[in-house]
Backbone as numpy.savetxt, mean C-alpha at the origin, in Angstrom:
# Nx Ny Nz CAx CAy CAz Cx Cy Cz
-7.61 -19.58 -53.68 -6.23 -19.40 -53.19 -6.10 -18.10 -52.40
-6.73 -17.04 -52.95 -6.67 -15.74 -52.27 -7.35 -15.82 -50.92
-8.53 -16.52 -50.90 -9.27 -16.66 -49.64 -8.43 -17.40 -48.60
-7.72 -18.46 -49.02 -6.86 -19.24 -48.13 -5.73 -18.39 -47.58
-5.13 -17.58 -48.46 -4.02 -16.71 -48.04 -4.48 -15.70 -47.01
-5.66 -15.09 -47.25 -6.19 -14.10 -46.30 -6.51 -14.74 -44.96
-7.05 -16.00 -45.02 -7.36 -16.71 -43.78 -6.11 -16.98 -42.97
-5.02 -17.40 -43.64 -3.75 -17.66 -42.94 -3.20 -16.39 -42.31
-3.28 -15.30 -43.07 -2.77 -14.02 -42.55 -3.56 -13.59 -41.32
-4.89 -13.80 -41.38 -5.73 -13.41 -40.25 -5.38 -14.21 -39.00
-5.14 -15.52 -39.20 -4.78 -16.38 -38.07 -3.45 -15.95 -37.46
-2.47 -15.67 -38.35 -1.16 -15.23 -37.86 -1.27 -13.92 -37.11
-2.07 -12.98 -37.65 -2.24 -11.67 -37.02 -2.91 -11.82 -35.67
-3.92 -12.72 -35.60 -4.64 -12.93 -34.34 -3.72 -13.41 -33.24
-2.91 -14.45 -33.55 -2.03 -15.01 -32.53 -0.89 -14.07 -32.21
-0.46 -13.28 -33.20 0.61 -12.30 -32.93 0.12 -11.25 -31.95
-1.11 -10.76 -32.15 -1.66 -9.76 -31.25 -1.88 -10.34 -29.86
-2.36 -11.59 -29.83 -2.60 -12.23 -28.54 -1.32 -12.40 -27.76
-0.24 -12.79 -28.46 1.06 -12.96 -27.81 1.59 -11.64 -27.29
1.45 -10.58 -28.10 1.96 -9.27 -27.69 1.23 -8.77 -26.46
-0.10 -8.98 -26.41 -0.87 -8.51 -25.27 -0.47 -9.24 -24.00
-0.18 -10.52 -24.11 0.17 -11.29 -22.92 1.51 -10.87 -22.35
2.34 -10.22 -23.16 3.66 -9.82 -22.70 3.72 -8.34 -22.33
2.55 -7.66 -22.39 2.53 -6.24 -22.08 2.97 -6.00 -20.65
3.96 -5.16 -20.47 4.47 -4.86 -19.14 3.66 -3.74 -18.50
3.74 -3.65 -17.17 3.07 -2.57 -16.48 3.68 -1.23 -16.90
2.86 -0.18 -17.01 3.38 1.12 -17.44 4.47 1.63 -16.50
5.54 2.16 -17.09 6.64 2.71 -16.30 6.30 4.13 -15.89
6.36 4.42 -14.60 6.11 5.76 -14.09 7.40 6.56 -14.04
8.46 5.93 -13.54 9.77 6.57 -13.42 10.86 5.53 -13.64
11.88 5.91 -14.35 13.05 5.05 -14.49 14.28 5.91 -14.23
15.04 5.57 -13.20 16.24 6.31 -12.85 17.42 5.35 -12.83
18.57 5.89 -12.49 19.76 5.03 -12.37 19.69 4.15 -11.14
18.75 4.44 -10.22 18.69 3.71 -8.96 17.48 2.79 -8.81
16.45 2.99 -9.64 15.27 2.14 -9.54 14.34 2.40 -10.74
13.38 1.48 -10.89 12.29 1.65 -11.86 10.98 1.56 -11.11
10.09 2.51 -11.37 8.78 2.53 -10.71 7.72 2.26 -11.76
6.92 1.21 -11.53 5.85 0.87 -12.46 4.53 0.75 -11.72
3.45 0.80 -12.49 2.12 0.70 -11.91 1.83 -0.74 -11.49
1.30 -0.90 -10.30 0.89 -2.19 -9.76 -0.34 -2.67 -10.54
-0.38 -3.95 -10.89 -1.52 -4.47 -11.62 -2.80 -4.42 -10.77
-3.94 -4.40 -11.45 -5.21 -4.40 -10.75 -5.35 -5.60 -9.83
-5.96 -5.38 -8.68 -6.02 -6.41 -7.64 -7.46 -6.86 -7.38
-7.58 -7.96 -6.65 -8.90 -8.43 -6.23 -9.62 -7.31 -5.49
-10.84 -7.01 -5.92 -11.60 -5.95 -5.29 -12.54 -6.51 -4.22
-12.74 -5.71 -3.20 -13.66 -6.09 -2.13 -14.63 -4.93 -1.91
-15.63 -4.79 -2.78 -16.53 -3.63 -2.70 -17.34 -3.57 -1.41
-17.50 -4.72 -0.74 -18.28 -4.73 0.49 -17.41 -4.70 1.75
-16.08 -4.55 1.58 -15.19 -4.49 2.74 -15.51 -3.26 3.58
-15.66 -3.46 4.87 -16.09 -2.33 5.70 -15.69 -2.51 7.15
-15.15 -1.44 7.73 -14.98 -1.35 9.18 -16.18 -0.59 9.71
-17.04 -1.28 10.44 -18.26 -0.63 10.92 -17.99 0.31 12.09
-17.08 -0.10 12.99 -16.78 0.71 14.17 -15.56 0.12 14.86
-15.08 0.86 15.86 -13.99 0.34 16.69 -14.03 1.03 18.05
-13.43 0.35 19.03 -13.26 0.95 20.35 -11.83 0.70 20.82
-11.38 1.52 21.76 -10.07 1.33 22.38 -10.22 1.56 23.87
-10.24 0.46 24.64 -10.45 0.52 26.07 -9.43 -0.36 26.79
-8.85 0.19 27.85 -7.88 -0.56 28.66 -6.78 -1.18 27.80
-6.35 -0.45 26.77 -5.26 -0.92 25.92 -5.64 -1.96 24.90
-6.93 -2.15 24.68 -7.39 -3.17 23.74 -8.25 -2.53 22.65
-7.87 -2.78 21.38 -8.68 -2.37 20.24 -9.69 -3.48 19.94
-10.89 -3.07 19.58 -11.91 -4.01 19.14 -12.56 -3.44 17.87
-12.25 -4.03 16.72 -12.79 -3.58 15.44 -13.97 -4.46 15.04
-14.99 -3.81 14.52 -16.15 -4.53 13.98 -16.04 -4.48 12.45
-15.63 -5.61 11.88 -15.46 -5.73 10.43 -16.68 -6.43 9.86
-17.29 -5.80 8.85 -18.52 -6.35 8.28 -18.28 -7.72 7.65
-19.27 -8.59 7.75 -19.19 -9.90 7.09 -19.43 -9.73 5.61
-18.66 -10.46 4.79 -18.81 -10.35 3.35 -17.69 -11.06 2.64
-17.30 -10.55 1.49 -16.25 -11.20 0.70 -14.87 -11.04 1.32
-14.69 -9.97 2.10 -13.40 -9.76 2.77 -13.43 -10.41 4.14
-12.41 -11.26 4.40 -12.33 -11.96 5.68 -10.91 -11.86 6.22
-10.77 -11.39 7.43 -9.45 -11.33 8.06 -8.85 -12.73 8.15
-7.56 -12.85 7.88 -6.87 -14.13 8.00 -6.90 -14.99 6.75
-7.69 -14.61 5.75 -7.72 -15.38 4.51 -6.69 -14.84 3.52
-6.18 -15.73 2.66 -5.30 -15.30 1.58 -6.12 -14.60 0.50
-5.61 -13.48 0.01 -6.26 -12.81 -1.12 -6.09 -13.69 -2.36
-7.15 -13.91 -3.13 -7.10 -14.89 -4.23 -5.97 -14.69 -5.23
-5.59 -13.45 -5.53 -4.56 -13.22 -6.55 -3.17 -13.01 -5.97
-2.97 -13.43 -4.71 -1.69 -13.18 -4.03 -0.50 -13.77 -4.78
-0.65 -14.99 -5.28 0.47 -15.66 -5.93 0.91 -14.94 -7.20
-0.02 -14.32 -7.90 0.31 -13.66 -9.16 0.99 -12.31 -8.97
0.98 -11.77 -7.76 1.52 -10.44 -7.53 3.04 -10.40 -7.53
3.68 -11.51 -7.23 5.14 -11.58 -7.26 5.79 -10.56 -6.31
5.16 -10.33 -5.16 5.74 -9.44 -4.15 5.48 -10.05 -2.78
6.04 -9.42 -1.74 5.93 -9.96 -0.39 4.47 -10.18 0.00
4.19 -11.35 0.54 2.83 -11.72 0.92 2.86 -12.34 2.32
1.86 -12.00 3.12 1.80 -12.54 4.47 1.13 -13.90 4.48
1.81 -14.87 5.04 1.24 -16.20 5.17 0.06 -16.24 6.12
-0.09 -15.21 6.93 -1.20 -15.15 7.88 -2.48 -14.61 7.25
-2.36 -14.11 6.02 -3.55 -13.67 5.31 -3.84 -12.19 5.41
-5.09 -11.86 5.14 -5.55 -10.45 5.13 -5.58 -9.91 6.55
-5.41 -8.60 6.66 -5.25 -8.03 8.00 -5.59 -6.55 8.04
-5.61 -6.03 9.25 -5.81 -4.60 9.48 -4.44 -3.94 9.59
-4.26 -2.83 8.88 -3.08 -1.99 9.08 -3.48 -0.88 10.06
-2.82 -0.84 11.19 -3.08 0.20 12.19 -1.89 1.15 12.23
-2.13 2.42 11.98 -1.08 3.43 11.99 -1.44 4.50 13.02
-0.54 4.73 13.95 -0.71 5.79 14.93 0.37 6.84 14.67
-0.07 8.04 14.33 0.83 9.14 13.93 1.66 8.69 12.72
2.97 8.90 12.75 3.78 8.50 11.59 4.62 7.25 11.90
4.20 6.47 12.89 4.91 5.23 13.22 4.62 4.17 12.17
5.53 3.20 11.98 5.23 2.08 11.07 3.95 1.37 11.48
3.21 0.89 10.51 1.94 0.24 10.83 2.15 -1.06 11.60
1.11 -1.43 12.35 1.05 -2.74 12.99 0.05 -3.58 12.21
0.43 -4.79 11.82 -0.45 -5.69 11.09 -1.20 -6.57 12.09
-2.53 -6.55 12.01 -3.35 -7.30 12.95 -4.32 -8.19 12.19
-4.27 -9.49 12.49 -5.02 -10.48 11.73 -6.33 -10.89 12.39
-6.58 -10.34 13.56 -7.83 -10.57 14.28 -8.40 -9.21 14.67
-9.71 -9.11 14.87 -10.31 -7.80 15.12 -10.09 -7.24 16.51
-9.70 -8.09 17.46 -9.50 -7.64 18.84 -8.07 -7.94 19.26
-7.36 -6.90 19.75 -5.94 -7.09 20.08 -5.47 -5.97 21.02
-4.40 -6.28 21.76 -3.80 -5.30 22.65 -2.86 -4.38 21.87
-2.81 -3.11 22.29 -1.92 -2.16 21.64 -1.75 -0.95 22.56
-0.51 -0.61 22.88 -0.25 0.51 23.78 -0.09 1.81 23.00
-0.78 2.84 23.44 -0.65 4.17 22.86 -0.32 5.14 23.99
0.73 5.94 23.85 1.07 6.90 24.91 -0.05 7.92 25.13
-0.11 8.46 26.33 -1.08 9.51 26.62 -0.83 10.70 25.70
-1.90 11.35 25.30 -1.78 12.56 24.48 -2.65 12.50 23.24
-2.40 13.47 22.35 -3.17 13.60 21.12 -2.49 12.84 19.98
-3.27 12.08 19.22 -2.69 11.27 18.15 -3.60 11.25 16.92
-2.96 11.00 15.78 -3.69 10.75 14.54 -3.73 9.24 14.34
-4.93 8.69 14.18 -5.10 7.25 14.09 -5.75 6.89 12.77
-5.12 5.99 12.04 -5.67 5.46 10.79 -5.63 3.94 10.86
-6.74 3.31 10.49 -6.78 1.86 10.36 -7.50 1.54 9.05
-6.93 0.62 8.27 -7.59 0.23 7.02 -7.42 -1.26 6.78
-8.32 -1.81 6.02 -8.27 -3.23 5.68 -7.26 -3.44 4.56
-6.47 -4.50 4.69 -5.39 -4.77 3.75 -5.54 -6.17 3.15
-5.11 -6.28 1.90 -5.01 -7.59 1.27 -3.83 -8.35 1.91
-3.71 -9.64 1.63 -2.66 -10.43 2.28 -1.27 -9.98 1.86
-1.14 -9.36 0.67 0.15 -8.85 0.22 0.33 -7.37 0.56
-0.44 -6.92 1.56 -0.26 -5.62 2.21 -0.77 -4.43 1.40
-1.47 -4.66 0.31 -2.04 -3.54 -0.44 -3.33 -3.08 0.24
-3.44 -1.80 0.50 -4.61 -1.25 1.16 -5.84 -1.30 0.27
-7.00 -1.44 0.88 -8.27 -1.31 0.17 -8.67 0.16 0.27
-8.71 0.82 -0.86 -8.82 2.28 -0.88 -10.27 2.73 -1.10
-11.11 2.42 -0.13 -12.49 2.88 -0.18 -12.85 3.54 1.14
-13.89 4.36 1.10 -14.26 5.10 2.31 -14.73 4.17 3.43
-15.35 3.04 3.06 -15.87 2.13 4.08 -14.80 1.25 4.70
-13.69 1.08 4.00 -12.66 0.12 4.44 -11.62 0.75 5.35
-11.85 1.97 5.82 -10.89 2.60 6.72 -11.60 3.48 7.74
-10.89 3.78 8.81 -11.32 4.78 9.79 -10.13 5.69 10.06
-10.39 6.97 10.22 -9.31 7.94 10.46 -9.82 9.00 11.43
-9.15 9.12 12.58 -9.58 10.06 13.59 -8.39 10.72 14.29
-8.64 11.89 14.80 -7.73 12.56 15.72 -8.24 12.24 17.12
-7.43 11.56 17.93 -7.92 11.04 19.20 -7.09 11.57 20.37
-7.73 11.60 21.52 -7.04 11.90 22.78 -7.02 10.60 23.59
-5.82 10.23 24.05 -5.65 8.98 24.79 -5.17 9.28 26.20
-5.80 8.63 27.16 -5.38 8.71 28.57 -5.47 7.30 29.17
-4.37 6.86 29.76 -4.33 5.54 30.41 -4.84 4.43 29.50
-4.37 4.46 28.25 -4.74 3.45 27.25 -6.25 3.36 27.01
-6.89 4.54 27.04 -8.30 4.65 26.66 -8.46 5.88 25.77
-9.27 5.77 24.73 -9.61 6.95 23.93 -10.67 7.73 24.68
-10.31 8.95 25.05 -11.23 9.79 25.82 -11.89 10.86 24.95
-11.42 11.02 23.74 -12.01 11.98 22.81 -11.62 11.63 21.39
-12.53 11.88 20.44 -12.26 11.52 19.05 -13.00 12.47 18.12
-12.29 12.96 17.09 -12.91 13.81 16.07 -12.42 13.35 14.70
-13.21 13.63 13.68 -12.79 13.33 12.32 -11.61 14.21 11.94
-10.72 13.67 11.14 -9.59 14.44 10.62 -10.12 15.38 9.54
-9.82 16.66 9.66 -10.34 17.65 8.72 -9.36 17.98 7.61
-8.07 17.92 7.91 -7.07 18.35 6.94 -6.73 17.23 5.95
-6.24 17.60 4.76 -5.72 16.56 3.87 -4.46 15.96 4.48
-4.36 14.63 4.48 -3.20 13.98 5.09 -2.74 12.80 4.25
-1.47 12.50 4.39 -0.83 11.37 3.72 -0.22 10.46 4.78
-0.52 9.17 4.71 0.04 8.18 5.63 0.86 7.17 4.84
2.03 6.85 5.36 2.93 5.88 4.73 2.55 4.46 5.15
2.55 3.53 4.20 2.26 2.14 4.52 3.43 1.22 4.17
3.75 1.05 2.90 4.83 0.17 2.43 5.77 0.94 1.52
7.07 0.53 1.43 7.74 -0.66 1.97 8.02 -0.51 3.48
8.27 -1.66 4.09 8.50 -1.70 5.54 9.22 -2.99 5.89
10.17 -2.90 6.83 10.80 -4.10 7.36 11.91 -4.66 6.50
11.97 -5.98 6.40 13.04 -6.68 5.68 12.45 -7.58 4.60
13.04 -7.51 3.41 12.63 -8.34 2.28 13.77 -9.29 1.95
13.45 -10.57 1.68 14.48 -11.58 1.46 14.21 -12.34 0.16
15.27 -12.61 -0.59 15.16 -13.45 -1.78 14.29 -12.85 -2.86
13.34 -13.63 -3.38 12.48 -13.18 -4.47 11.66 -11.95 -4.11
11.38 -11.75 -2.82 10.59 -10.59 -2.40 11.32 -9.27 -2.66
12.63 -9.33 -2.92 13.39 -8.10 -3.16 13.25 -7.61 -4.59
12.75 -8.47 -5.49 12.71 -8.11 -6.91 11.66 -7.06 -7.22
10.49 -7.21 -6.61 9.41 -6.24 -6.77 8.92 -5.83 -5.39
9.25 -4.62 -5.00 8.87 -4.11 -3.69 7.70 -3.15 -3.88
6.60 -3.40 -3.17 5.42 -2.56 -3.34 5.52 -1.26 -2.56
5.20 -0.16 -3.23 5.06 1.15 -2.62 3.57 1.43 -2.49
3.11 1.66 -1.26 1.68 1.93 -1.05 1.54 2.94 0.07
0.52 3.77 -0.04 0.28 4.83 0.95 -1.21 5.08 1.03
-1.62 5.87 2.01 -3.04 6.16 2.21 -3.26 7.65 2.29
-4.26 8.15 1.56 -4.56 9.58 1.59 -5.92 9.80 2.24
-6.04 10.94 2.93 -7.26 11.31 3.63 -7.65 12.73 3.22
-8.91 12.94 2.89 -9.46 14.27 2.58 -8.81 14.95 1.39
-8.47 14.18 0.39 -7.87 14.77 -0.80 -8.00 13.82 -1.97
-7.85 14.38 -3.16 -7.81 13.60 -4.39 -6.54 13.96 -5.13
-5.73 12.95 -5.40 -4.49 13.22 -6.13 -4.81 13.57 -7.58
-4.05 14.51 -8.11 -4.27 14.97 -9.48 -3.64 16.32 -9.69
-4.45 17.31 -10.01 -3.92 18.65 -10.29 -3.52 19.39 -9.01
-4.34 19.30 -7.96 -4.09 20.10 -6.75 -3.07 19.46 -5.83
-3.16 18.15 -5.65 -2.25 17.45 -4.74 -1.52 16.34 -5.47
-0.27 16.13 -5.07 0.54 15.04 -5.60 1.39 14.48 -4.46
1.91 13.28 -4.67 2.82 12.67 -3.70 4.21 12.67 -4.31
5.15 13.25 -3.58 6.55 13.22 -4.00 7.23 12.06 -3.28
7.73 11.10 -4.05 8.42 9.94 -3.49 9.92 10.10 -3.73
10.66 10.23 -2.65 12.12 10.29 -2.72 12.64 8.91 -2.37
13.10 8.19 -3.40 13.56 6.81 -3.23 15.07 6.78 -3.43
15.79 6.60 -2.34 17.26 6.58 -2.39 17.83 7.81 -3.08
17.19 8.96 -2.84 17.70 10.22 -3.39 17.19 10.58 -4.76
16.40 9.71 -5.39 15.82 9.99 -6.71 14.33 10.25 -6.55
13.80 11.27 -7.27 12.43 11.74 -7.06 11.47 11.19 -8.11
10.29 10.75 -7.64 9.16 10.43 -8.52 7.96 11.24 -8.03
7.21 11.81 -8.97 5.99 12.56 -8.63 4.79 11.70 -9.02
3.94 11.41 -8.04 2.81 10.50 -8.23 1.51 11.28 -8.14
0.67 11.14 -9.18 -0.59 11.88 -9.19 -1.80 10.95 -9.23
-1.59 9.69 -8.86 -2.69 8.72 -8.80 -2.58 7.92 -7.52
-3.71 7.74 -6.85 -3.72 6.96 -5.61 -3.83 5.48 -5.96
-2.71 4.84 -6.04 -2.62 3.42 -6.38 -1.26 2.91 -5.91
-1.10 1.61 -5.78 0.22 1.07 -5.42 1.13 1.01 -6.63
2.43 0.89 -6.36 3.43 0.84 -7.41 4.46 -0.24 -7.08
5.13 -0.75 -8.11 6.27 -1.64 -7.92 7.56 -0.82 -7.97
8.45 -1.05 -7.03 9.81 -0.52 -7.12 10.72 -1.69 -7.47
11.45 -1.57 -8.56 12.37 -2.62 -9.00 13.77 -2.06 -9.17
14.76 -2.91 -9.00 16.14 -2.50 -9.21 16.82 -1.94 -7.97
16.21 -2.10 -6.80 16.81 -1.59 -5.58 18.01 -2.46 -5.18
19.03 -1.85 -4.57 20.21 -2.62 -4.16 19.96 -3.39 -2.87
20.73 -4.44 -2.64 20.67 -5.14 -1.37 21.15 -4.19 -0.26
20.64 -4.43 0.92 21.01 -3.58 2.05 19.91 -2.58 2.37
20.28 -1.49 3.02 19.30 -0.50 3.44 18.88 0.40 2.29
17.59 0.68 2.22 17.01 1.60 1.26 16.07 2.54 2.01
15.88 3.73 1.46 15.04 4.72 2.14 14.01 5.31 1.17
12.77 5.40 1.66 11.71 6.07 0.92 11.14 7.18 1.81
11.07 8.38 1.25 10.41 9.49 1.93 9.24 9.94 1.08
8.05 10.01 1.69 6.85 10.45 0.99 6.42 11.82 1.51
6.12 12.72 0.58 5.68 14.07 0.92 4.42 14.40 0.15
3.47 15.02 0.82 2.29 15.55 0.15 2.62 16.97 -0.30
2.53 17.21 -1.61 2.88 18.52 -2.17 1.69 19.08 -2.93
1.72 20.42 -3.13 0.64 21.07 -3.87 0.98 21.17 -5.36
0.16 21.93 -6.10 0.33 22.01 -7.55 1.64 22.69 -7.96
2.24 23.44 -7.03 3.52 24.10 -7.30 4.72 23.28 -6.80
4.44 22.14 -6.22 5.50 21.30 -5.70 5.93 21.64 -4.29
5.20 22.55 -3.64 5.53 22.96 -2.27 4.91 21.99 -1.27
5.60 21.79 -0.17 5.13 20.89 0.88 3.82 21.43 1.46
2.80 20.58 1.55 1.52 20.97 2.13 1.67 21.07 3.64
1.13 22.16 4.20 1.20 22.38 5.64 0.13 21.54 6.32
0.51 20.33 6.68 -0.42 19.41 7.31 0.37 18.49 8.24
-0.25 17.91 9.26 0.50 17.08 10.21 1.16 15.88 9.55
2.29 15.46 10.14 3.01 14.23 9.77 3.47 14.24 8.31
3.86 15.40 7.83 4.27 15.54 6.44 5.62 16.23 6.37
6.68 15.58 5.82 6.69 14.26 5.18 6.94 13.15 6.20
6.99 11.92 5.68 7.33 10.77 6.52 8.32 9.89 5.77
9.27 9.29 6.51 10.34 8.53 5.88 10.48 7.16 6.54
10.85 6.16 5.74 11.11 4.82 6.26 12.40 4.27 5.64
13.13 3.53 6.44 14.28 2.77 5.94 13.95 1.29 6.06
14.16 0.55 4.99 13.87 -0.88 4.96 15.08 -1.61 4.38
15.09 -2.92 4.51 16.28 -3.71 4.17 15.96 -4.80 3.16
16.84 -4.96 2.19 16.75 -6.05 1.22 17.91 -7.01 1.46
17.61 -8.32 1.46 18.65 -9.32 1.70 18.58 -10.41 0.64
19.75 -10.95 0.31 19.80 -12.09 -0.59 19.12 -13.29 0.07
18.69 -14.26 -0.74 18.06 -15.46 -0.20 19.04 -16.21 0.70
18.52 -16.73 1.77 19.36 -17.47 2.70 19.76 -18.80 2.07
21.04 -19.14 2.15 21.50 -20.41 1.59 21.08 -21.56 2.51
20.58 -22.64 1.93 20.17 -23.79 2.76 21.37 -24.39 3.48
21.10 -24.87 4.68 22.18 -25.49 5.45 22.60 -26.79 4.81
23.92 -27.05 4.79 24.44 -28.28 4.20 24.61 -29.36 5.29
């Protein structure tokens, strides 16, 4: 009888623990009166994702993306489980020139106008739901000189820099429930020395890990995120394009026509 009782208790404990684990929510980073910030769940990894090289001639970019598990235009396998905005066109390149909003490009060769002068250029491979692949091989970052839509000079970026990626644009319906916050860092490691200060609708979150986050609880209409690279004392780091701000829009689901 005792053995039977212990067996029943063990079974109950096992299923109770299993149920609790399945309901575990993502860790909360910040909770304010205006939003909740939580850690984005782990995503499909692409360890072999790589931009081998690129050129910019006569207003045309040509990227050489290595063949492997990552393929431009394909849906990322875990896209449906992310419960956030996802591109129906699949995986793509995020191209950022200075602090302008990124351009999403689903093919390796495309036209793009850049004004004459000196610019900071970052391009990285993105999952279909716009999360950046945060590896050294999956991005290129240069300080370039452009003349007549040709790169005439290029050097590696030496300073620590922060580039804004998401949120961006307009979110509709279910996509407004979980809005992804994602950014790209160059020449730095977040932690004790450097942190990212996220000002979301006037409320501050301090981020010390390079990873994406969910923003939940945002109101319909216009919202603003400003990202700043700060030092261990919370002071703004003296580096180009710091800080950077974006305004994006949330809309209710469109009612079907009757």
